[in-house]
C-alpha positions, 0 to 999 in steps of 0.5 A: 113495291108493285114490282116485288109482289108481282114478281112473288105471284109469277114465282108462286104460281110457276112452282104451283105449275110446276108441282101440278105437272108432277104425278101422284104416288099411289099403289095402283099399278098397271101389269100386262103379266098374266101371272100377276093378273091370274093373281090378283083374280084370283085373289078377288074371288077369296076375297067375294067367296067370304064375303058372301060365306058371311052373309049365309052365315052372320054371326048370332045377336044374342046371347053367346056362351063365351066371356063379354067383350064388352068395357066395363062402365065407370058403375060396374068397378067399386069407387075410391073413397076420397080424403079431403082435405086442405090445397096448398100453392106454393109462389115462386117467385120469379 
């Protein structure tokens, strides 16, 4: 029994080491292509400009002229009347 446990532990450790050797799958890739680098830099500049523009012109927090986007609460909905009656429980034989 001790030999079997030792054998299984060894297999587990070897399997773990084999899995640890695999390179993780990611969406980040390196590139030395100047066209791709320029495209990434251009996109980063657009994102930075958009962020600066949002900081300079924050949306007004007052009353808006458009429709309200707040969800309705239970208190604002009309309540339905529930009729009380007898509850029938049936049992089936198994």
